[in-house]
Backbone as ProteinMPNN parsed JSONL, in Angstrom:
{"seq_chain_A": "MPGQPDVVKQLRAALPAGWTATLCAVDGAVTRSVAGQLARIPSDATHLVVSVGGNDALGESHLLSSGVRMVAEAVSLLADAQERFARAYVDMLRPVLGMELPTAVCTIYDTPSTAPNHRVIRSALALFNDVITRAAFSEGLPLIDLRLICSEDEDYANPIEPSAKGGEKIAAAIARLVSDEDEETQSIVIAG", "coords_chain_A": {"N_chain_A": [[19.83, -7.777, -4.129], [17.163, -5.702, -5.127], [15.833, -3.583, -2.611], [16.545, -5.266, -0.534], [18.933, -5.802, 2.079], [22.465, -5.635, 1.412], [25.306, -7.869, 1.732], [27.455, -6.546, 3.041], [26.164, -4.495, 4.482], [24.677, -6.07, 6.201], [26.77, -7.288, 7.531], [27.949, -5.114, 8.854], [25.951, -4.644, 10.748], [26.193, -6.951, 12.23], [28.653, -6.865, 13.431], [30.744, -6.059, 16.319], [29.945, -3.209, 18.422], [31.019, -0.048, 17.24], [32.722, -1.059, 15.337], [33.468, -1.306, 11.821], [32.749, -2.006, 8.355], [34.068, -2.353, 5.11], [33.272, -2.431, 1.743], [35.061, -3.533, -0.919], [34.834, -4.929, -3.182], [33.725, -5.42, -6.585], [30.903, -5.746, -8.603], [30.822, -8.436, -10.862], [33.552, -8.692, -11.023], [36.646, -10.48, -11.435], [39.139, -12.875, -10.379], [41.603, -11.76, -11.15], [41.039, -9.099, -10.884], [41.25, -8.292, -8.274], [43.665, -7.169, -7.341], [43.552, -4.478, -8.15], [41.541, -3.622, -6.488], [42.642, -3.548, -4.002], [43.763, -1.089, -3.441], [41.694, 0.388, -2.463], [41.313, -0.334, 0.118], [40.794, 0.691, 3.396], [43.09, 2.646, 5.37], [43.016, 2.09, 8.051], [42.188, -0.506, 8.267], [41.617, -3.704, 9.742], [41.262, -6.387, 9.189], [41.012, -8.691, 6.437], [38.716, -10.084, 4.17], [38.403, -12.253, 1.634], [36.488, -12.93, -1.07], [36.259, -14.447, -3.879], [36.133, -15.699, -7.209], [33.842, -16.898, -8.181], [32.922, -15.544, -10.474], [35.023, -16.115, -12.158], [34.666, -18.865, -12.46], [32.163, -18.798, -13.669], [32.885, -17.683, -16.093], [34.101, -19.823, -17.266], [32.07, -21.537, -17.706], [31.05, -22.246, -20.18], [32.327, -24.555, -20.902], [30.866, -26.633, -19.878], [28.958, -27.266, -21.704], [30.32, -28.202, -23.816], [31.054, -30.337, -26.529], [32.313, -33.596, -26.37], [34.254, -36.567, -27.07], [35.043, -38.523, -25.314], [34.988, -39.273, -21.8], [37.381, -38.724, -20.531], [38.404, -36.654, -22.072], [36.64, -34.592, -21.426], [37.21, -34.315, -18.696], [39.838, -33.47, -18.91], [39.502, -30.946, -20.138], [38.207, -29.597, -18.047], [40.209, -29.773, -16.135], [42.142, -28.14, -17.289], [40.845, -25.657, -17.052], [40.748, -25.481, -14.268], [43.49, -25.323, -13.704], [44.121, -22.851, -14.906], [42.627, -21.169, -13.267], [43.865, -21.693, -10.809], [46.435, -20.603, -11.177], [45.744, -17.889, -11.485], [44.525, -17.423, -9.008], [46.567, -17.837, -7.106], [48.311, -15.819, -7.957], [46.685, -13.629, -7.325], [46.517, -13.848, -4.565], [49.059, -13.266, -3.539], [49.625, -10.317, -3.467], [47.512, -9.67, -1.767], [48.153, -10.983, 0.648], [50.432, -9.568, 1.07], [49.508, -7.245, 2.175], [49.61, -7.621, 4.822], [47.656, -8.109, 6.782], [45.368, -9.782, 8.98], [43.864, -12.335, 7.21], [41.141, -13.886, 5.593], [39.778, -16.377, 3.441], [37.157, -17.156, 1.116], [35.155, -19.871, -0.004], [33.611, -20.636, -3.183], [30.183, -20.343, -3.371], [27.742, -22.959, -3.764], [25.259, -23.516, -6.336], [21.682, -23.129, -5.958], [19.957, -26.079, -4.866], [17.699, -26.654, -6.342], [18.107, -25.498, -8.757], [18.503, -25.577, -12.334], [20.591, -28.125, -13.652], [22.057, -28.433, -11.285], [23.622, -30.515, -10.058], [25.699, -30.943, -11.911], [26.866, -28.391, -12.056], [27.622, -28.007, -9.38], [29.517, -30.054, -9.126], [31.441, -29.222, -10.998], [32.168, -26.756, -9.854], [33.474, -27.683, -7.625], [36.051, -28.196, -8.438], [37.151, -25.643, -8.665], [36.797, -24.756, -6.055], [38.494, -26.502, -4.771], [40.981, -25.456, -5.416], [40.869, -23.054, -3.965], [40.589, -23.969, -1.287], [42.958, -25.417, -0.986], [44.838, -23.348, -1.277], [44.171, -21.777, 0.943], [44.766, -23.52, 3.112], [47.465, -24.015, 2.588], [48.589, -21.534, 3.074], [47.876, -21.161, 5.668], [45.482, -19.878, 6.257], [42.316, -18.76, 7.521], [39.313, -20.329, 6.432], [36.29, -19.601, 5.016], [33.623, -21.41, 4.436], [31.451, -21.112, 2.076], [29.791, -22.864, 0.802], [28.798, -24.519, 2.718], [27.594, -22.748, 4.418], [25.635, -21.345, 2.912], [23.356, -23.258, 2.432], [20.773, -23.898, 1.84], [17.951, -23.596, -0.386], [16.626, -21.168, 0.033], [18.638, -19.488, 0.697], [19.561, -18.261, -1.5], [19.216, -15.66, -3.882], [19.161, -15.831, -6.557], [20.537, -18.114, -9.009], [23.281, -17.421, -8.694], [23.732, -15.581, -6.668], [23.583, -14.565, -3.219], [20.638, -14.544, -1.156], [18.866, -12.242, 1.021], [18.628, -13.716, 3.357], [20.679, -15.633, 3.019], [22.829, -13.849, 2.873], [22.763, -12.801, 5.442], [23.562, -15.032, 6.906], [26.15, -15.368, 5.906], [27.311, -12.94, 6.726], [27.148, -13.26, 9.515], [28.948, -15.383, 9.882], [31.364, -14.214, 9.061], [31.557, -12.132, 10.928], [31.792, -13.623, 13.294], [34.282, -14.777, 12.835], [36.137, -12.553, 12.567], [35.859, -11.267, 14.999], [36.829, -13.032, 16.781], [39.188, -13.609, 19.195], [41.28, -15.374, 19.261], [44.38, -15.686, 18.415], [46.023, -17.787, 17.815], [44.933, -19.555, 16.042], [45.398, -21.237, 13.067], [44.526, -22.604, 10.602], [41.237, -22.743, 9.943], [37.89, -23.823, 9.467], [34.986, -22.2, 8.663], [31.712, -22.835, 9.078], [28.155, -23.033, 8.552]], "CA_chain_A": [[18.533, -7.651, -4.736], [16.537, -4.428, -4.757], [15.025, -3.559, -1.399], [17.095, -6.131, 0.513], [20.28, -5.361, 2.44], [23.553, -6.444, 0.888], [26.067, -8.564, 2.775], [28.263, -5.63, 3.848], [25.267, -3.847, 5.445], [24.371, -7.075, 7.213], [27.985, -7.475, 8.32], [28.076, -3.967, 9.768], [25.002, -4.857, 11.842], [26.607, -8.116, 13.022], [29.939, -6.607, 14.088], [30.664, -5.378, 17.613], [29.742, -1.755, 18.388], [32.201, 0.729, 16.92], [33.432, -1.648, 14.206], [32.893, -0.998, 10.524], [33.129, -2.904, 7.26], [34.169, -1.661, 3.829], [33.163, -3.31, 0.581], [35.947, -3.122, -2.011], [34.498, -5.764, -4.338], [32.964, -4.832, -7.673], [30.111, -6.763, -9.288], [31.38, -8.932, -12.112], [35.013, -8.78, -10.966], [37.253, -11.807, -11.411], [40.311, -12.98, -9.518], [42.647, -10.811, -11.59], [40.591, -7.741, -10.556], [41.431, -8.013, -6.845], [44.821, -6.277, -7.124], [43.084, -3.106, -8.279], [40.645, -3.31, -5.378], [43.426, -3.398, -2.771], [44.016, 0.339, -3.211], [40.529, 0.969, -1.78], [41.252, -0.796, 1.508], [41.096, 1.81, 4.296], [44.375, 2.54, 6.068], [42.811, 1.572, 9.409], [41.612, -1.853, 8.189], [42.225, -4.671, 10.662], [41.086, -7.735, 8.651], [40.562, -8.814, 5.055], [37.98, -11.29, 3.805], [38.429, -12.298, 0.177], [35.519, -13.842, -1.672], [36.43, -14.273, -5.318], [36.254, -16.941, -7.969], [32.576, -17.259, -8.808], [32.865, -15.019, -11.837], [35.994, -16.885, -12.933], [33.992, -20.122, -12.8], [31.114, -18.456, -14.629], [33.558, -17.475, -17.367], [34.475, -21.132, -17.816], [30.865, -22.385, -17.745], [30.823, -22.75, -21.54], [32.894, -25.907, -20.993], [29.869, -27.626, -19.488], [28.149, -27.645, -22.866], [31.231, -28.597, -24.89], [30.953, -31.717, -26.984], [33.542, -34.388, -26.284], [34.058, -37.965, -27.455], [35.328, -39.406, -24.178], [34.955, -38.628, -20.486], [38.736, -38.222, -20.254], [38.533, -35.367, -22.747], [35.898, -33.63, -20.602], [37.979, -34.09, -17.469], [41.008, -32.686, -19.295], [39.053, -29.561, -20.32], [37.965, -29.041, -16.714], [41.515, -29.64, -15.471], [42.762, -26.931, -17.847], [40.177, -24.512, -16.411], [41.201, -25.454, -12.884], [44.873, -24.834, -13.687], [44.091, -21.403, -15.177], [42.135, -20.517, -12.058], [44.885, -21.824, -9.76], [47.474, -19.586, -11.425], [45.17, -16.567, -11.202], [44.239, -17.315, -7.578], [47.855, -17.667, -6.418], [48.77, -14.469, -8.295], [45.847, -12.69, -6.579], [46.751, -13.966, -3.127], [50.356, -12.662, -3.15], [49.5, -8.938, -2.972], [46.581, -9.646, -0.637], [48.931, -11.322, 1.835], [51.387, -8.475, 1.242], [48.875, -6.202, 2.981], [49.984, -7.981, 6.192], [46.494, -8.065, 7.665], [44.72, -11.09, 9.096], [43.084, -12.536, 5.996], [40.383, -15.129, 5.408], [39.273, -16.548, 2.08], [35.86, -17.828, 1.03], [34.9, -20.722, -1.16], [32.52, -20.225, -4.06], [29.026, -21.117, -2.936], [27.067, -23.758, -4.778], [23.994, -22.991, -6.83], [20.609, -23.789, -5.209], [19.737, -27.475, -5.266], [16.587, -26.738, -7.298], [18.499, -24.86, -10.017], [18.808, -26.528, -13.405], [21.984, -28.615, -13.717], [22.712, -28.263, -9.989], [24.647, -31.549, -9.819], [26.831, -30.697, -12.796], [27.496, -27.139, -11.632], [28.27, -28.254, -8.079], [30.708, -30.87, -9.378], [32.439, -28.381, -11.663], [32.658, -25.775, -8.878], [34.373, -28.36, -6.686], [37.413, -28.036, -8.954], [37.582, -24.293, -8.304], [36.873, -24.697, -4.594], [39.693, -27.224, -4.371], [42.071, -24.475, -5.513], [40.732, -22.111, -2.853], [40.884, -24.634, -0.012], [44.396, -25.716, -0.947], [45.543, -22.084, -1.031], [43.927, -21.39, 2.338], [45.508, -24.371, 4.025], [48.897, -23.817, 2.339], [48.99, -20.263, 3.684], [47.42, -21.105, 7.058], [44.418, -18.877, 6.336], [40.956, -19.231, 7.807], [38.475, -20.567, 5.26], [34.852, -19.499, 5.236], [33.074, -22.295, 3.406], [30.119, -20.626, 1.713], [28.974, -24.013, 0.377], [28.145, -25.044, 3.915], [26.812, -21.671, 5.02], [24.455, -21.169, 2.046], [23.047, -24.67, 2.183], [19.341, -24.06, 1.541], [17.511, -22.816, -1.543], [16.24, -19.832, 0.482], [19.856, -18.704, 0.878], [19.921, -17.709, -2.813], [18.27, -14.777, -4.578], [19.167, -16.406, -7.9], [21.56, -19.166, -8.989], [24.664, -17.012, -8.425], [23.823, -14.542, -5.638], [22.857, -14.896, -1.996], [19.459, -13.767, -0.76], [19.08, -11.556, 2.302], [18.838, -14.764, 4.364], [22.032, -16.14, 2.819], [23.737, -12.78, 3.249], [22.795, -12.733, 6.906], [24.37, -16.158, 7.372], [27.538, -15.059, 5.552], [27.733, -11.859, 7.62], [27.337, -13.823, 10.858], [30.183, -16.172, 9.87], [32.496, -13.279, 9.007], [31.614, -11.44, 12.228], [32.356, -14.577, 14.263], [35.7, -14.961, 12.555], [36.971, -11.378, 12.831], [35.793, -10.853, 16.393], [37.475, -14.074, 17.581], [40.472, -13.097, 19.67], [42.256, -16.459, 19.299], [45.389, -15.453, 17.383], [46.764, -19.008, 17.554], [44.278, -20.332, 15.013], [46.079, -21.177, 11.787], [43.584, -22.942, 9.546], [39.946, -23.162, 10.456], [36.818, -23.779, 8.498], [33.783, -21.638, 9.22], [30.531, -23.382, 8.415], [26.88, -22.669, 9.166]], "C_chain_A": [[17.894, -6.348, -4.257], [15.666, -4.55, -3.499], [15.537, -4.435, -0.274], [18.519, -5.693, 0.826], [21.339, -6.254, 1.805], [24.376, -6.993, 2.052], [26.859, -7.586, 3.635], [27.395, -4.87, 4.852], [24.906, -4.819, 6.568], [25.585, -7.328, 8.106], [28.169, -6.333, 9.309], [27.155, -4.133, 10.977], [25.439, -5.99, 12.762], [27.905, -7.89, 13.794], [29.742, -5.939, 15.445], [30.517, -3.864, 17.43], [31.068, -1.042, 18.116], [33.02, 0.169, 15.76], [32.739, -1.231, 12.917], [33.359, -2.028, 9.503], [33.1, -2.099, 5.97], [34.11, -2.69, 2.716], [34.055, -2.761, -0.524], [35.628, -3.884, -3.293], [33.65, -4.984, -5.339], [32.19, -5.958, -8.353], [30.759, -7.141, -10.609], [32.889, -9.088, -12.114], [35.458, -10.243, -10.921], [38.507, -11.751, -10.551], [41.384, -11.959, -9.879], [42.279, -9.36, -11.257], [40.923, -7.34, -9.116], [42.587, -7.05, -6.601], [44.406, -4.818, -7.209], [42.179, -2.674, -7.143], [41.413, -3.066, -4.08], [43.694, -1.932, -2.436], [42.867, 0.997, -2.449], [40.389, 0.488, -0.329], [41.633, 0.366, 2.418], [42.404, 1.58, 5.063], [44.226, 1.983, 7.485], [42.179, 0.17, 9.409], [42.366, -2.797, 9.119], [42.151, -6.104, 10.149], [40.7, -7.644, 7.177], [39.8, -10.127, 4.903], [37.845, -11.253, 2.291], [37.456, -13.371, -0.305], [35.547, -13.599, -3.173], [36.535, -15.644, -5.972], [34.984, -17.34, -8.689], [32.465, -16.767, -10.236], [33.901, -15.683, -12.734], [35.352, -18.197, -13.391], [32.897, -19.883, -13.835], [31.703, -18.26, -16.026], [33.986, -18.767, -18.043], [33.256, -22.037, -18.015], [30.534, -22.897, -19.141], [31.353, -24.168, -21.719], [31.861, -26.985, -20.692], [28.984, -28.054, -20.649], [29.029, -28.014, -24.062], [31.02, -30.059, -25.254], [32.308, -32.405, -26.897], [33.214, -35.827, -26.679], [34.209, -38.915, -26.277], [35.286, -38.602, -22.881], [36.323, -38.035, -20.163], [38.961, -36.863, -20.903], [37.81, -34.276, -21.959], [36.671, -33.296, -19.328], [39.208, -33.233, -17.774], [40.647, -31.208, -19.511], [38.826, -28.885, -18.975], [39.27, -28.846, -15.949], [42.257, -28.408, -15.992], [42.164, -25.676, -17.203], [40.63, -24.371, -14.965], [42.623, -24.904, -12.788], [44.949, -23.335, -13.973], [43.663, -20.647, -13.929], [43.18, -20.57, -10.951], [45.987, -20.782, -9.946], [46.955, -18.2, -11.064], [44.958, -16.382, -9.701], [45.532, -17.091, -6.786], [48.417, -16.273, -6.696], [47.987, -13.402, -7.524], [46.234, -12.678, -5.105], [48.051, -13.297, -2.683], [50.208, -11.215, -2.67], [48.509, -8.806, -1.814], [47.351, -9.934, 0.655], [49.997, -10.266, 2.114], [50.819, -7.301, 2.024], [49.174, -6.406, 4.475], [48.862, -7.742, 7.19], [45.974, -9.487, 7.835], [43.726, -11.248, 7.943], [42.384, -13.882, 6.028], [39.948, -15.182, 3.952], [37.974, -17.347, 2.138], [35.824, -18.75, -0.174], [33.826, -20.064, -2.02], [31.303, -21.022, -3.604], [28.409, -21.859, -4.111], [25.843, -23.012, -5.287], [22.875, -23.694, -6.05], [20.338, -25.198, -5.749], [18.592, -27.631, -6.26], [16.923, -26.093, -8.639], [18.76, -25.927, -11.085], [20.304, -26.884, -13.396], [22.758, -28.474, -12.41], [23.864, -29.257, -9.794], [25.896, -31.302, -10.657], [27.587, -29.449, -12.344], [28.243, -27.337, -10.317], [29.553, -29.057, -8.263], [31.811, -30.049, -10.028], [33.021, -27.35, -10.691], [33.62, -26.401, -7.87], [35.826, -28.236, -7.137], [37.982, -26.664, -8.587], [37.734, -24.183, -6.791], [38.068, -25.468, -4.054], [40.906, -26.298, -4.406], [42.045, -23.544, -4.301], [41.091, -22.774, -1.527], [42.362, -24.979, 0.094], [45.205, -24.449, -0.647], [45.381, -21.66, 0.426], [44.784, -22.221, 3.288], [47.012, -24.245, 3.823], [49.416, -22.568, 3.033], [48.572, -20.147, 5.144], [46.324, -20.084, 7.276], [43.097, -19.5, 6.767], [40.159, -19.331, 6.503], [37.015, -20.483, 5.671], [34.199, -20.282, 4.103], [31.627, -21.922, 3.111], [29.212, -21.746, 1.218], [28.194, -24.575, 1.555], [27.252, -24.002, 4.572], [25.525, -21.437, 4.228], [24.03, -22.554, 1.562], [21.586, -24.931, 1.834], [18.964, -23.188, 0.356], [17.17, -21.382, -1.162], [17.446, -18.919, 0.698], [20.282, -17.992, -0.41], [18.821, -16.817, -3.36], [18.099, -15.253, -6.016], [20.307, -17.433, -7.913], [22.981, -18.731, -8.644], [24.814, -15.937, -7.352], [23.053, -14.956, -4.387], [21.625, -14.009, -1.814], [19.809, -13.004, 0.515], [19.332, -12.579, 3.403], [20.246, -15.341, 4.243], [23.068, -15.105, 3.223], [23.874, -12.634, 4.755], [23.662, -13.856, 7.483], [25.858, -15.923, 7.084], [28.086, -13.987, 6.495], [28.001, -12.384, 9.028], [28.638, -14.62, 10.932], [31.41, -15.263, 9.861], [32.653, -12.571, 10.346], [32.201, -12.353, 13.299], [33.86, -14.704, 14.075], [36.52, -13.746, 12.98], [36.907, -10.92, 14.28], [36.369, -11.907, 17.33], [38.876, -13.602, 17.945], [41.571, -14.148, 19.681], [43.247, -16.315, 18.149], [46.16, -16.717, 17.027], [46.148, -19.845, 16.438], [45.002, -20.162, 13.69], [45.13, -21.45, 10.637], [42.307, -23.463, 10.189], [38.945, -23.093, 9.32], [35.583, -23.24, 9.218], [32.604, -22.182, 8.415], [29.302, -23.006, 9.232], [26.733, -23.178, 10.504]], "O_chain_A": [[18.072, -5.949, -3.106], [14.878, -5.485, -3.351], [15.02, -4.362, 0.841], [19.24, -5.256, -0.071], [21.151, -7.463, 1.672], [24.165, -6.624, 3.208], [26.934, -7.772, 4.85], [27.842, -4.619, 5.971], [24.839, -4.437, 7.736], [25.436, -7.556, 9.307], [28.506, -6.561, 10.471], [27.536, -3.801, 12.099], [25.097, -5.995, 13.944], [28.218, -8.646, 14.713], [28.704, -5.327, 15.698], [30.918, -3.312, 16.406], [32.102, -1.389, 18.688], [33.914, 0.845, 15.252], [31.569, -0.85, 12.923], [34.26, -2.822, 9.772], [32.217, -1.266, 5.764], [34.815, -3.698, 2.749], [33.833, -1.652, -1.011], [36.103, -3.52, -4.369], [32.958, -4.027, -4.989], [32.759, -7.009, -8.649], [31.188, -6.28, -11.377], [33.459, -9.565, -13.096], [34.738, -11.117, -10.436], [38.883, -10.688, -10.057], [42.0, -11.364, -8.995], [43.134, -8.479, -11.344], [40.877, -6.156, -8.783], [42.488, -6.19, -5.725], [44.867, -4.0, -6.413], [42.062, -1.481, -6.864], [40.887, -2.442, -3.158], [43.836, -1.58, -1.265], [43.053, 2.056, -1.849], [39.446, 0.868, 0.365], [42.69, 0.969, 2.231], [42.766, 0.441, 5.36], [45.186, 1.466, 8.056], [41.69, -0.286, 10.443], [43.584, -2.706, 9.266], [42.899, -6.96, 10.621], [40.134, -6.647, 6.732], [40.203, -11.156, 5.447], [37.245, -10.333, 1.734], [37.593, -14.552, 0.014], [34.932, -12.657, -3.672], [36.972, -16.615, -5.355], [35.035, -18.044, -9.698], [31.974, -17.482, -11.109], [33.687, -15.806, -13.94], [35.476, -18.591, -14.55], [32.727, -20.673, -14.763], [31.083, -18.631, -17.023], [34.208, -18.798, -19.254], [33.4, -23.18, -18.447], [29.811, -23.884, -19.277], [30.884, -24.902, -22.588], [31.962, -28.11, -21.183], [28.33, -29.095, -20.581], [28.541, -28.124, -25.187], [30.83, -30.907, -24.383], [33.325, -31.846, -27.308], [32.06, -36.252, -26.631], [33.586, -39.976, -26.238], [35.523, -37.394, -22.879], [36.407, -36.954, -19.581], [39.643, -36.011, -20.334], [38.314, -33.159, -21.84], [36.77, -32.133, -18.937], [39.575, -32.367, -16.98], [41.403, -30.322, -19.112], [39.209, -27.731, -18.784], [39.423, -27.876, -15.206], [42.924, -27.713, -15.226], [42.89, -24.746, -16.853], [40.869, -23.259, -14.493], [42.927, -24.112, -11.895], [45.745, -22.625, -13.359], [44.248, -19.624, -13.573], [43.361, -19.591, -10.227], [46.42, -20.153, -8.981], [47.651, -17.425, -10.408], [45.189, -15.292, -9.177], [45.574, -16.244, -5.894], [48.937, -15.619, -5.793], [48.554, -12.388, -7.117], [46.274, -11.621, -4.476], [48.133, -12.808, -1.556], [50.632, -10.909, -1.556], [48.658, -7.92, -0.972], [47.212, -9.208, 1.64], [50.417, -10.089, 3.258], [51.574, -6.447, 2.489], [49.014, -5.491, 5.283], [49.083, -7.242, 8.292], [46.122, -10.311, 6.933], [42.861, -10.398, 7.732], [42.961, -14.889, 6.438], [39.772, -14.146, 3.31], [37.729, -18.105, 3.076], [36.389, -18.448, -1.226], [33.217, -19.068, -1.629], [31.379, -22.242, -3.466], [28.529, -21.459, -5.269], [25.446, -21.993, -4.722], [23.113, -24.78, -5.521], [20.479, -25.457, -6.944], [18.521, -28.644, -6.955], [16.111, -26.137, -9.564], [19.186, -27.039, -10.773], [21.156, -26.029, -13.158], [23.987, -28.404, -12.425], [24.963, -28.861, -9.405], [27.017, -31.435, -10.167], [28.816, -29.462, -12.26], [29.376, -26.878, -10.169], [30.564, -28.768, -7.622], [32.979, -30.164, -9.657], [34.225, -27.098, -10.701], [34.484, -25.714, -7.326], [36.732, -28.179, -6.305], [39.158, -26.545, -8.241], [38.693, -23.584, -6.302], [38.6, -25.129, -2.997], [41.759, -26.354, -3.52], [43.08, -23.281, -3.688], [41.825, -22.193, -0.727], [42.952, -24.842, 1.166], [46.147, -24.482, 0.145], [46.343, -21.233, 1.065], [45.451, -21.676, 4.167], [47.769, -24.355, 4.787], [50.545, -22.545, 3.523], [48.877, -19.148, 5.796], [46.233, -19.485, 8.348], [42.799, -20.641, 6.413], [40.321, -18.515, 5.595], [36.564, -21.204, 6.561], [34.225, -19.856, 2.948], [30.703, -22.355, 3.799], [27.991, -21.593, 1.215], [27.068, -25.048, 1.401], [26.26, -24.348, 5.213], [24.446, -21.342, 4.812], [24.312, -22.953, 0.433], [21.208, -26.071, 1.561], [19.588, -22.153, 0.12], [17.399, -20.466, -1.952], [17.287, -17.71, 0.862], [21.241, -17.22, -0.413], [17.641, -17.166, -3.311], [17.034, -15.098, -6.614], [20.981, -17.597, -6.896], [23.816, -19.58, -8.33], [25.916, -15.43, -7.146], [22.013, -15.609, -4.471], [21.594, -12.865, -2.269], [20.925, -13.113, 1.023], [20.155, -12.346, 4.288], [20.931, -15.518, 5.25], [24.074, -15.442, 3.847], [24.96, -12.375, 5.273], [24.408, -13.642, 8.439], [26.715, -16.237, 7.91], [29.2, -14.115, 7.003], [28.98, -11.989, 9.66], [29.355, -14.545, 11.93], [32.382, -15.518, 10.573], [33.77, -12.429, 10.844], [33.011, -11.916, 14.117], [34.616, -14.735, 15.046], [37.513, -13.902, 13.691], [37.823, -10.243, 14.745], [36.397, -11.705, 18.544], [39.657, -13.235, 17.067], [42.697, -13.845, 20.075], [42.982, -16.771, 17.037], [46.884, -16.727, 16.031], [46.796, -20.764, 15.937], [45.198, -19.032, 13.241], [44.951, -20.59, 9.774], [42.303, -24.482, 10.88], [39.147, -22.383, 8.335], [35.186, -23.764, 10.259], [32.532, -21.994, 7.201], [29.386, -22.704, 10.422], [25.707, -22.948, 11.143]]}, "name": "protein", "num_of_chains": 1, "seq": "MPGQPDVVKQLRAALPAGWTATLCAVDGAVTRSVAGQLARIPSDATHLVVSVGGNDALGESHLLSSGVRMVAEAVSLLADAQERFARAYVDMLRPVLGMELPTAVCTIYDTPSTAPNHRVIRSALALFNDVITRAAFSEGLPLIDLRLICSEDEDYANPIEPSAKGGEKIAAAIARLVSDEDEETQSIVIAG"}
């Protein structure tokens, strides 16, 4: 949001002295866009944190207003969207892991509880977040659960973006994860 620091600026402030952070993400990018962003990773990078999927879910949001005759038909439409996302997410993760850097993935955060259709959106996002959590645990990757970190309405600038307060919480979680020296950790969940 204009006038407020973005998450990468907040992360730079939260990291130990001498550390830096590079933002390779592009607004509006989807899972299939990540491969093109890998070329912008600095050669001296030591960690990767991948937060992707929200725009993929947004692209499937038209399903929430689709007319169906039976609940099973609605569930089937959502399952199709989940399967499309799962294929895209696994395809995205292969080259990311090929970078051979310690990598963490993030869930898609929920929309604020006061947003219209919060319950429906949160339920639908659970299908996408299931893909992300399964991928993280299958690969032994740390998982930063943004649903738990951005848990208050004040954590959101709008229904799909964190506020400065939410960004600060996300930055703190990432800083805790990357500055942790415990190399034995295989799968952990970072929550507020």
